[in-house]
Rosetta silent file (secondary structure, phi, psi, omega in degrees, C-alpha in Angstrom):
SEQUENCE: XXXXXXXXXXXXXXXXXXXXXXXXXXXXXXXXXXXXXXXXXXXXXXXXXXXXXXXXXXXXXXXXXXXXXXXXXXXXXXXXXXXXXXXXXXXXXXXXXXXXXXXXXXXXXXXXXXXXXXXXXXXXXXX
SCORE:     score description
SCORE:     0.000 S_00000001
   1 L     0.000  141.821  172.059   -1.142  -16.478    6.308 S_00000001
   2 L  -118.783  126.115  173.910   -1.766  -12.763    6.826 S_00000001
   3 L  -109.722  135.377 -174.194   -2.030  -11.269   10.176 S_00000001
   4 E  -124.242  136.385  177.675   -3.588   -7.798   10.661 S_00000001
   5 E  -131.745  114.192 -178.774   -3.426   -5.608   13.716 S_00000001
   6 E   -89.324  156.654  175.850   -5.365   -2.385   13.959 S_00000001
   7 E  -161.762  165.617  175.265   -4.471    0.584   16.189 S_00000001
   8 L   105.270   -1.907  179.370   -5.140    4.366   16.455 S_00000001
   9 L   -66.096  172.260  175.833   -8.757    4.364   17.597 S_00000001
  10 E   164.524 -166.918  179.280   -9.971    6.698   20.322 S_00000001
  11 E  -112.353  133.503 -179.327  -12.496    9.379   21.270 S_00000001
  12 E  -144.312  162.663 -179.071  -12.890   12.655   19.547 S_00000001
  13 E   -92.641  163.459  177.409  -15.458   15.450   19.261 S_00000001
  14 L   -54.128  132.763 -179.471  -17.411   16.180   16.086 S_00000001
  15 L    97.342   -9.879 -177.992  -15.214   17.666   13.528 S_00000001
  16 L   -83.530 -179.075 -175.672  -12.048   16.103   14.775 S_00000001
  17 L  -129.984  145.632  173.128   -9.635   13.702   13.097 S_00000001
  18 E  -138.685  155.496  168.328   -8.106   10.273   13.668 S_00000001
  19 E  -123.336  120.961 -175.462   -5.757    8.133   11.726 S_00000001
  20 E   -98.008  144.984  178.942   -6.210    4.337   12.047 S_00000001
  21 E  -117.850  149.145  177.800   -3.294    2.005   11.311 S_00000001
  22 E  -135.137  103.575 -179.018   -3.338   -1.638   10.129 S_00000001
  23 E   -86.850  128.180 -173.089   -0.059   -3.475   10.505 S_00000001
  24 E  -113.255  153.657 -179.288    0.283   -6.475    8.135 S_00000001
  25 L   -83.602   -5.758  179.049    2.543   -9.541    8.384 S_00000001
  26 L  -132.715  158.394 -176.708    3.261   -9.319    4.660 S_00000001
  27 L   -66.303  142.266 -179.088    4.315   -6.451    2.401 S_00000001
  28 L   -81.893   -6.368  167.010    1.419   -4.394    1.139 S_00000001
  29 L   -68.413   -9.332  172.618    2.891   -4.112   -2.271 S_00000001
  30 L   -64.631  158.046 -175.981    1.627   -7.604   -2.933 S_00000001
  31 L   -83.980   74.430  176.698   -1.487   -7.742   -5.179 S_00000001
  32 L  -110.797  145.851  163.583   -4.004   -7.806   -2.356 S_00000001
  33 E   -89.513  128.821  176.777   -7.305   -5.945   -1.999 S_00000001
  34 E  -123.868  149.953 -176.000   -7.396   -4.381    1.425 S_00000001
  35 E  -148.200  168.721  167.018  -10.197   -2.605    3.105 S_00000001
  36 E  -115.546  136.100  168.641  -11.676   -0.958    6.185 S_00000001
  37 E  -124.784  165.625 -178.499  -15.056   -1.895    7.561 S_00000001
  38 E  -143.908  150.934  177.832  -16.919   -0.690   10.519 S_00000001
  39 E  -143.455  121.221  171.969  -19.693   -2.001   12.769 S_00000001
  40 L   -86.683  151.158  177.467  -21.820   -0.157   15.331 S_00000001
  41 L   -50.241  125.931  175.904  -23.604   -1.959   18.150 S_00000001
  42 L    81.850    1.921  179.638  -26.746   -3.607   16.853 S_00000001
  43 L  -116.719  161.796 -178.345  -26.042   -2.744   13.144 S_00000001
  44 L   -73.657  152.567  174.814  -24.712   -4.651   10.171 S_00000001
  45 L   -61.928  133.907 -170.423  -21.098   -4.500    9.208 S_00000001
  46 E  -123.160  127.622 -178.386  -20.488   -1.617    6.796 S_00000001
  47 E   -73.007  145.472  177.794  -17.698   -1.235    4.164 S_00000001
  48 E  -107.406  -61.818 -176.152  -15.796    2.035    4.473 S_00000001
  49 E  -157.334  154.495 -179.675  -12.976    2.062    1.942 S_00000001
  50 E  -142.017  155.519 -179.245  -10.878   -0.380   -0.165 S_00000001
  51 E  -143.662  140.505  174.765   -7.614   -0.312   -2.056 S_00000001
  52 E   -95.503  103.884 -172.344   -6.023   -2.547   -4.687 S_00000001
  53 L   -61.755  -42.168  177.132   -2.498   -2.648   -3.301 S_00000001
  54 L   -70.765  -33.390 -171.996   -0.908   -3.904   -6.602 S_00000001
  55 L  -108.261  -18.313  175.868   -2.892   -1.645   -8.869 S_00000001
  56 L    90.860   -5.869 -179.788   -3.618    1.486   -6.917 S_00000001
  57 L   -68.379  147.618  179.761   -7.312    1.637   -7.414 S_00000001
  58 E  -132.924  156.974 -179.985   -9.428    2.924   -4.480 S_00000001
  59 E  -146.140  135.441 -178.324  -13.130    2.865   -3.536 S_00000001
  60 E  -126.602  140.000  171.001  -14.961    4.846   -0.824 S_00000001
  61 L   -67.334  149.883  179.652  -18.536    4.387    0.589 S_00000001
  62 L   -58.029  -30.251 -176.727  -20.605    7.510   -0.099 S_00000001
  63 L   -66.251  -27.902 -179.130  -20.949    8.198    3.628 S_00000001
  64 L  -106.827  -13.268 -174.313  -17.131    8.801    3.887 S_00000001
  65 L   -53.646  129.175 -179.074  -16.264   10.087    0.490 S_00000001
  66 L    88.700  -11.282 -177.923  -14.302   13.316    0.711 S_00000001
  67 L  -113.946  -35.757 -176.606  -13.635   12.840    4.485 S_00000001
  68 E  -110.576  152.818  177.190  -11.618    9.599    4.715 S_00000001
  69 E  -139.933  125.902  172.194   -8.523    8.570    2.820 S_00000001
  70 E   -98.720  134.397 -179.033   -7.155    4.997    2.561 S_00000001
  71 E  -156.296  155.210  178.077   -3.425    4.609    1.737 S_00000001
  72 E  -106.608  153.945  168.917   -0.539    2.180    2.233 S_00000001
  73 E  -119.263   90.350 -169.781    2.908    2.641    3.543 S_00000001
  74 H   -63.152  -34.772  179.496    4.745   -0.280    1.905 S_00000001
  75 H   -61.513  -28.274  177.707    8.008    0.394    3.710 S_00000001
  76 H  -104.314    1.954 -177.720    6.188   -0.206    6.984 S_00000001
  77 L    47.910   49.168 -175.443    3.803   -2.858    5.772 S_00000001
  78 E  -129.731  139.668  172.244    1.005   -0.700    7.133 S_00000001
  79 E  -108.397  137.013  179.689   -2.411    0.413    5.794 S_00000001
  80 E  -111.762  149.140  167.281   -3.823    3.748    6.919 S_00000001
  81 E  -131.813  104.867  172.570   -7.307    5.184    7.155 S_00000001
  82 E   -87.828  130.236 -176.767   -7.172    9.001    7.767 S_00000001
  83 E  -122.989  123.116  178.860  -10.494   10.265    8.996 S_00000001
  84 L  -126.909  163.663 -177.717  -11.302   13.948    9.004 S_00000001
  85 L    50.679   50.824 -176.560  -14.469   15.908    9.791 S_00000001
  86 L   -64.258  146.478  177.659  -15.696   13.082   11.985 S_00000001
  87 L  -120.981  159.048  175.745  -19.392   12.809   12.789 S_00000001
  88 H   -58.243  -29.784  177.257  -21.232   10.889   15.539 S_00000001
  89 H   -65.711  -13.519  178.125  -22.512    8.598   12.850 S_00000001
  90 H   -87.335   -6.504 -179.967  -18.861    7.430   12.333 S_00000001
  91 L   -68.637  126.843 -179.333  -18.740    5.888   15.776 S_00000001
  92 E   179.854  172.109  167.070  -18.109    2.136   15.483 S_00000001
  93 E   -84.839  127.845 -173.746  -15.540   -0.560   15.741 S_00000001
  94 E  -107.002  133.567 -177.909  -13.292   -0.317   12.664 S_00000001
  95 E  -120.911  141.934  173.142  -11.820   -3.475   11.185 S_00000001
  96 E   -95.634  142.922 -179.973   -8.937   -4.021    8.650 S_00000001
  97 E  -142.629  151.613  179.022   -9.452   -6.834    6.145 S_00000001
  98 E  -132.301  137.359 -179.136   -7.455   -8.417    3.330 S_00000001
  99 E  -118.242  109.143 -176.215   -8.537  -10.337    0.253 S_00000001
 100 L   -85.097    7.022  179.942   -5.512  -12.288   -1.128 S_00000001
 101 L   -74.723  -19.388  178.112   -7.209  -13.294   -4.361 S_00000001
 102 L    73.168   23.515 -177.719   -5.985  -10.207   -6.111 S_00000001
 103 L  -110.891  105.576 -179.830   -9.329   -9.555   -7.843 S_00000001
 104 L   -81.274  145.509 -177.799  -10.464   -6.045   -7.900 S_00000001
 105 L  -138.815  159.587  178.963  -14.177   -5.285   -8.634 S_00000001
 106 L   -56.961  -35.060  172.419  -16.250   -2.197   -9.208 S_00000001
 107 L  -126.626   91.070 -171.888  -17.705   -2.618   -5.741 S_00000001
 108 L   -82.991   -0.124 -173.328  -15.130   -4.208   -3.473 S_00000001
 109 L   -94.263   51.229  174.670  -16.858   -3.637   -0.126 S_00000001
 110 L  -104.900  112.490 -168.439  -18.516   -7.058    0.161 S_00000001
 111 H   -60.719  -32.179 -177.471  -17.294   -8.468    3.462 S_00000001
 112 H   -58.267  -22.919 -176.205  -17.594  -12.123    2.336 S_00000001
 113 H   -83.258  -10.991 -175.193  -14.716  -11.829   -0.079 S_00000001
 114 L   -87.814  133.851 -176.980  -12.051  -11.075    2.601 S_00000001
 115 L   -86.885  -31.608 -172.465   -9.879  -13.879    3.794 S_00000001
 116 E  -129.284  146.709  179.842   -8.251  -12.145    6.893 S_00000001
 117 E  -140.712  144.080  172.245   -9.539   -9.720    9.445 S_00000001
 118 L   -83.639  177.966 -174.111   -7.998   -7.783   12.285 S_00000001
 119 L   -83.620  -20.805  178.131   -9.421   -7.640   15.761 S_00000001
 120 L   106.036  152.987  171.827  -10.774   -4.040   15.460 S_00000001
 121 E  -136.897  131.636 -175.050  -10.172   -0.608   16.961 S_00000001
 122 E   -83.640  133.316  170.760  -12.890    1.530   18.509 S_00000001
 123 E  -121.139  127.541  178.302  -13.689    4.978   17.301 S_00000001
 124 E  -126.814  128.289 -177.899  -16.093    7.179   19.212 S_00000001
 125 E  -115.565  123.147 -175.148  -17.224   10.553   18.089 S_00000001
 126 E  -109.546  151.134 -178.974  -19.077   12.776   20.534 S_00000001
 127 L   -69.652    0.000    0.000  -21.383   15.769   19.901 S_00000001
């Protein structure tokens, strides 16, 4: 079993930065695919970024490419999402997810593949 707990959300103004954390119950150097998703009220869940922990590959949605960075800290069993140049469109509940199959794909941001989910942390970006 993998337990995920997100933290680090908050409120910032346009152009600000936040770093989200996802604490995992297992070491992140295991061959898992891990990802961040987000969901705004009334909208579908949207993939943000993914990483293949064992292989190092990463993937970013076009909407966040160049602004967000996904990275692990294996010593702390924690996954991070550093978010810079935030926009009001980034406002959402952000979720950490893990896929323990160890199968990387060209487009890993399909929410149905993930086995485990955190409870979410809210990010609000004001104009």
